N, C-alpha and C positions, 0 to 999 in steps of 0.2 A: 767658858765664862766663869770667873771666880769672884766671889764677894768676900770682903773682909770688913768687919765693923770693929771700931775701937771705941767702946763706951767710956763714960767717966770712970777713971781709975783703973781701966783695963788696958791690956796690951795686945789683945787680939790673938789670932791663932799662931802668929809668928813669934810670940813672946817678946824678947828684947831685941829682935832683929830690926835694923833700920830699914828704910824704904828700899834702898838699893839691894840689900840682901834679900828682901822679900821678893823683889823683882826677879832676881836670879833663881830663887827657890821655885818660883812659879813658872818660869819660862823653860827651864832645862828639864822638861818632862818628855819622855818618849811618847809618840803618838801611834796608835794602832787602829786598823779597821778589821771588821769581821770577814773572814775568807769563806767563800762557798766551798772551798776544797777542805778535805779532812785536815785537821790541825788547828782549827779555831782561828786565832788572831794572827795576822801578819803585820810586819812593820810598814809604816807609810814612809816613803821617801819624800820629804818635804823640801822646800827651797833650801839651797845650800846655806844661805844667810838670811836672817831676818833682823829687823831693827826694833829694839825695845825703847819706846818713848813714854815718858811720864808727863802727863798733862793734868793740870790742877784747875779746878773750878773755884773761883772766889767771888764773893758778893754778899750782900745783906741776906739775913734770914728771910725766907719766904719768896725770894725772886724766882725760884724754880730750878735751882741747880741740880737737885736730885732727880727731878722729873726729866730734865734735859739728858742727864746721864742714862737714866733708865730707858728713855725713848730711843736714844741712839743705839744702846747695846742690845736691848731686848725687844725694841719696837712696841713697847707697851706704855700706857699712861694711866696713872692712878691718881685721881683727884683727891683721895683721902691720905696721900702719902704724908708720913710724919716728918717733922723737922729732924735733920741729921744731928746726932749727938756725937761729937768727936769727929771722926773721919770714916769714910767708906771708899772702896774703890771697886771698879769692874774692869775686866780686860776685854778688849775688842781687837780681833785680828782682821786686817784689811789690806788691800793693795791700792796704793796711790801712785799714779804716774810710773808704774812699773816697779815700785818699791814695796816689798812685803814688810808689813809693820804690825807689831803687837803694841797697841796703845793701852797704856794703863791709866785710866781716868780716875782721878781722886776727887771726891766730893767732900766738902768741908762744912762744918757748922758755922753759920754766919753771925750768930749772936756774940756779943762782946764777952760774955762770961765764959765762952769756950775758947778764947784766944790761946790760952796756955796749952790746950789740947791740940789745936790745929797747926800752930806755927812750926813745931818741929818737923812736920811733914812737907814743908815747903822746899827744903833742901833737895837737890837732885832733880828738880822739875825741869823739863825741857821746853815747856810752853805753859803760859797762864791764860786762862779764859776768864776775863773780868766780866761779871754778869750783873745786870740790873733789870728791873721790870719797868716796862714802858708806862705802866699805870701807877708808878710810885716814884715821884720826883726825888724823894730823899735818897732812894737807893741809887739813883743816877748821880746825885751830888756826892755820894760817898765813894765813887769810883776812884778818885784820886787817893783817898785814904787807903783803899784796898791795894792799889798799886804800890804805894809807898811801903805798906806793911810787908808785901810780898818781896820787894827788892831788898828790904832790910833783913828779914828772917831767912830768905833763900840765899843771902850773901851773893847777889848778882853783881858781878864785876863790871859788866858793861851794860847798864840799863838801856842805853840808847839803841842797842842792837838786839836786845832780848826779844824773843817772839811773844808778843801779847796779841790776843784776839778779843774784841769787845762784842758781847752779846746783849742785845736789847730783847728780853724775853716777854712773853705773854701778848704778842701782837694780835692774838685772837680776841682780845678784849677791846670793845668799842671805845670806852672812855679812857683815853690815854693822857698822861700828864707830861710826857717827854716826846717831842716831835722827832721825826727822822733827821731833820736839819740840825737840831740841837745836838743830837748824838754824833752825827757826822762831823760837826764842828769840833766837838771835844776830842774826837779821835785825831783829827788833823793837828790840833794844837797840843796834843800830848804824846807825840811820837809817831803820828801818821799810821796808826794801827788800823787793820781791817775791821769793818763793822758789819755784823749780821743781825737782822731782826728775825727773831725766832719765835716759834710756838711749840712747846713740848706737847701740848694738847693735840694739835693737828699735824705735828711733824714739820712745820714750815722751816726750811733752811737749817734744820738740825744737823743732818749729815754733811751738808755743805760747809757748815762752820767747823766741825771737827776735822774734816778733810783739809780745810785751809790751814788749820793748826799744824797738821802733819807736814804740809808743804812748806810752811814757814820754818819749821824745825829742820827739815832736810836741806833747805836752802841756806840756812844760817851758818852752817859750819860742816866740817868733815865729820860724818857720823860713824866712822870706822870703829870708834870706841864703843858703840852701841850694838855692833854686829855680834850675833850669837850663833855659833855653829849648832845645828840641830842634828844630834846623833840618833841613830836607830840601832836596835839590836835584832838580829835575825833569829826569831824564835823557832824557825823550821830546821835550823842546823842541828844535826844529831851530835851529841857529845861523843868524843873519841873514847873507846874503851881503855881503861887503865891497865897497865901491865903490872904483873906481880913477880917479884924476885924469889918468892918462897917456894 
């Protein structure tokens, strides 16, 4: 699991690298396990190919995007979690329908004043999770604006076929302002997107929503451009003695 934060005016640990460069930097790492035999660590032979997918969470501030990401990746919930400033991401490795995937989940600041910080990170996204809170009707009404913003700044060439997943979060709250029927109608009328009612607090439908995002991406096009060979180095191999001509 890896976390990167990009605060106001900062570039994070990758400096000026764009998101795709950051993905490659983080994924092409050899993996090792501790051996019970003398010699310490030995390389792990991982799946020959894995798919690296960038998934981005968008929605108004306070709808629970950070909590959803943290619940899915770490299986923890923090009710005192601060609002995101800029962007953050976490990596999650999983297997979906026989496909080994490294999902890079990007959490973005929902406040308008952070637009210039978040929009450069839209490019290269494979799926967008549009998120609202069922106890906040304004966050639901703003879904269309978030979708338009993403399509524009991500430079989506075919919006009709791009994988969007809609999340109605905080269903653990009794007093809701947006009904299930309203949300389902919006999804049908705005691209027939899949809809999940989630709760980061009690983990309702969180894993199902992210796994559906992976399925939508894998089904949308040939993912061969996202396959990454995972190389290992044999640390047990002894170096050959060098010969001397002296």
